[in-house]
C-alpha positions in Angstrom: -27.5 -85.3 5.8 -28.5 -87.7 3.1 -25.8 -88.5 0.6 -26.1 -90.6 -2.5 -22.8 -92.5 -3.2 -22.0 -93.8 -6.7 -19.2 -96.0 -8.0 -19.1 -97.0 -11.7 -15.3 -97.3 -12.0 -15.5 -101.0 -12.8 -18.0 -103.7 -13.6 -18.7 -104.0 -9.9 -20.9 -101.0 -9.5 -22.3 -99.6 -6.3 -25.1 -97.2 -5.3 -25.5 -96.4 -1.6 -27.8 -94.0 0.1 -26.6 -92.9 3.5 -27.9 -90.6 6.2 -24.9 -89.6 8.3 -23.3 -93.0 9.0 -26.5 -95.1 8.6 -27.0 -96.9 5.3 -30.6 -96.5 4.1 -30.3 -98.5 0.9 -27.6 -100.2 -1.2 -27.4 -101.8 -4.6 -24.3 -103.8 -5.7 -24.1 -105.3 -9.1 -21.2 -107.0 -10.9 -22.6 -107.3 -14.4 -21.7 -107.2 -18.1 -24.5 -104.7 -18.6 -23.2 -101.1 -19.0 -23.6 -98.6 -16.3 -25.8 -96.6 -18.7 -28.5 -99.3 -18.4 -28.3 -99.9 -14.7 -27.2 -96.8 -12.8 -30.3 -94.7 -12.9 -32.4 -97.8 -12.4 -30.4 -98.6 -9.2 -30.8 -95.1 -7.9 -34.5 -95.1 -8.5 -34.8 -98.6 -6.9 -33.3 -97.4 -3.7 -35.3 -94.2 -3.5 -38.6 -96.1 -4.2 -37.9 -98.6 -1.5 -36.9 -96.1 1.2 -39.8 -93.7 0.4 -37.7 -90.8 -0.7 -37.2 -88.7 -3.9 -34.2 -87.1 -5.4 -35.2 -83.8 -3.9 -34.5 -85.4 -0.5 -30.8 -85.9 -1.3 -28.5 -83.3 0.3 -25.3 -84.2 -1.5 -23.5 -86.7 -3.7 -20.3 -88.6 -3.6 -18.7 -90.3 -6.7 -15.5 -92.1 -7.6 -13.7 -90.1 -10.2 -11.1 -92.7 -11.3 -8.9 -94.2 -12.3 -10.7 -97.2 -13.7 -12.9 -98.0 -16.7 -12.9 -94.9 -18.9 -16.5 -95.5 -19.9 -17.6 -96.4 -16.4 -16.0 -93.3 -14.8 -17.5 -91.0 -17.5 -21.0 -92.4 -16.9 -20.8 -92.1 -13.1 -19.4 -88.6 -13.2 -21.8 -87.3 -15.9 -24.8 -88.7 -14.0 -23.9 -87.4 -10.6 -22.8 -84.0 -12.0 -26.1 -83.6 -13.8 -28.2 -84.6 -10.8 -26.1 -82.3 -8.5 -26.4 -79.4 -11.0 -30.2 -79.7 -11.3 -30.7 -80.0 -7.5 -28.0 -77.4 -6.6 -26.2 -79.9 -4.4 -22.4 -80.4 -3.6 -20.3 -83.4 -4.6 -17.4 -85.2 -2.9 -15.2 -86.7 -5.5 -13.0 -89.6 -4.3 -10.3 -91.5 -6.2 -10.5 -95.2 -6.6 -7.2 -95.5 -4.7 -8.7 -93.7 -1.7 -11.8 -95.9 -1.8 -9.8 -99.1 -1.9 -7.6 -97.9 1.0 -10.8 -97.4 3.1 -11.6 -101.1 2.8 -8.6 -101.9 5.1 -9.0 -99.2 7.8 -7.1 -101.1 10.5 -4.0 -101.9 8.4 -0.9 -100.1 9.6 2.0 -99.5 7.3 2.3 -99.7 3.5 -1.0 -100.1 1.6 -1.1 -100.4 -2.2 -4.3 -100.4 -4.2 -3.7 -102.1 -7.6 -6.4 -101.5 -10.2 -6.6 -103.5 -13.5 -5.9 -101.0 -16.3 -6.2 -103.7 -19.0 -3.5 -104.0 -21.7 -1.5 -106.0 -19.1 -1.1 -102.8 -17.0 -2.2 -101.6 -13.6 -3.0 -98.3 -11.9 -1.3 -98.1 -8.5 -0.7 -95.8 -5.6 1.5 -96.3 -2.5 -0.1 -95.3 0.8 1.3 -95.5 4.3 -1.0 -95.5 7.3 0.3 -94.4 10.7 -2.5 -94.4 13.3 -5.4 -92.6 11.6 -3.2 -90.8 9.2 -3.1 -92.0 5.6 -0.3 -90.5 3.5 0.6 -91.0 -0.2 4.2 -92.0 -0.5 4.9 -92.0 -4.3 3.4 -90.5 -7.4 0.6 -92.5 -9.0 1.6 -95.2 -11.4 0.3 -96.7 -14.6 2.3 -99.4 -16.4 3.4 -103.0 -16.2 2.8 -104.6 -12.8 6.2 -106.3 -12.7 8.0 -103.0 -13.2 5.9 -101.4 -10.5 6.5 -104.1 -8.0 10.3 -103.6 -8.5 10.0 -100.0 -7.2 8.6 -101.2 -3.8 11.0 -101.4 -0.9 8.6 -101.9 2.0 8.9 -105.4 3.7 5.3 -105.4 4.8 2.7 -104.4 2.2 -1.1 -105.0 1.9 -2.2 -105.1 -1.8 -5.9 -104.5 -2.6 -8.0 -104.2 -5.7 -8.9 -106.2 -8.8 -5.4 -105.7 -10.1 -4.0 -107.4 -6.9 -6.3 -110.3 -7.5 -5.4 -110.6 -11.2 -1.7 -110.5 -10.5 -1.8 -112.5 -7.3 0.9 -115.0 -8.5 3.2 -112.3 -9.8 3.0 -110.4 -6.4 3.8 -113.5 -4.5 6.7 -114.4 -6.8 8.2 -110.9 -6.8 7.9 -110.0 -3.1 8.7 -111.4 0.4 6.3 -113.6 2.3 5.3 -110.5 4.3 3.5 -109.0 1.3 -0.2 -109.7 1.7 -3.2 -109.6 -0.7 -6.5 -108.6 0.7 -9.4 -110.9 0.0 -12.5 -108.7 -0.4 -15.3 -107.9 -2.7 -14.8 -105.2 -5.3 -17.8 -103.0 -4.3 -16.6 -99.5 -3.2 -19.9 -97.8 -2.3 -19.5 -98.5 1.5 -16.0 -97.0 1.3 -17.6 -93.8 0.0 -19.9 -93.8 3.0 -17.0 -94.0 5.4 -15.1 -91.3 3.6 -18.1 -89.0 3.4 -18.5 -89.2 7.2 -14.7 -88.7 8.0 -13.4 -85.4 9.3 -10.4 -85.4 6.9 -12.7 -85.0 3.9 -15.1 -82.5 5.4 -13.5 -79.6 3.5 -13.3 -81.3 0.1 -16.9 -80.8 -1.1 -17.1 -79.2 -4.6 -19.6 -77.8 -7.0 -20.4 -80.0 -10.1 -18.4 -77.8 -12.5 -15.3 -78.4 -10.3 -15.3 -82.2 -10.7 -13.3 -83.9 -13.4 -12.4 -87.5 -14.2 -9.0 -88.8 -13.1 -7.7 -91.2 -15.8 -3.9 -91.4 -15.4 -3.5 -92.3 -19.1 -5.2 -91.7 -22.4 -8.0 -93.9 -23.5 -7.5 -96.6 -26.2 -9.5 -94.4 -28.6 -7.2 -91.5 -28.0 -4.1 -93.6 -28.3 -5.3 -95.0 -31.6 -6.1 -91.5 -32.9 -2.6 -90.4 -32.0 -1.1 -93.3 -33.9 
């Protein structure tokens, strides 16, 4: 099965075409250009260079948030439109799940921290035991220092652009056993791993069933409320 995987949740966008577990093509760009100007170009670039057309795609996977409001909207709108026209299913994945997939061998507490701007982060607390990944607390959006005060695990691996941004705060607030993963911010390959995992095999949806996961209102909505 050929699946087109798309992440536009941050400036580090990814488009990956996979056939089962094999990657056929991949474009990773961390750019100030909007995803509107580069997403369809990246998709077409991959298809042209592997000799396929959109009609060859069997399904889509996309990150539904949280992250950049504009980025998430662009990715979802594009993927939903393509899936609707082609009558193909979609696997929607949260940014938290994609980040957790970048540390598949870590056992114990695992915390993706995503920069939410306005000096806030989006966060989720996972715990991995063997191959089982469980969410331990409700998702969080707020000040990073307040979030860190809620954590009681002695050993934690933090991931994400929020973890890198608040590196010094994490090291100051926590014990030496708290670690910060050093990795790139591209999540396309995480989608490939998730698409091919058994635990997600029953989570495919139709385009009309997919919605963005924002966790908080956009700046425009907040200003309108004020």
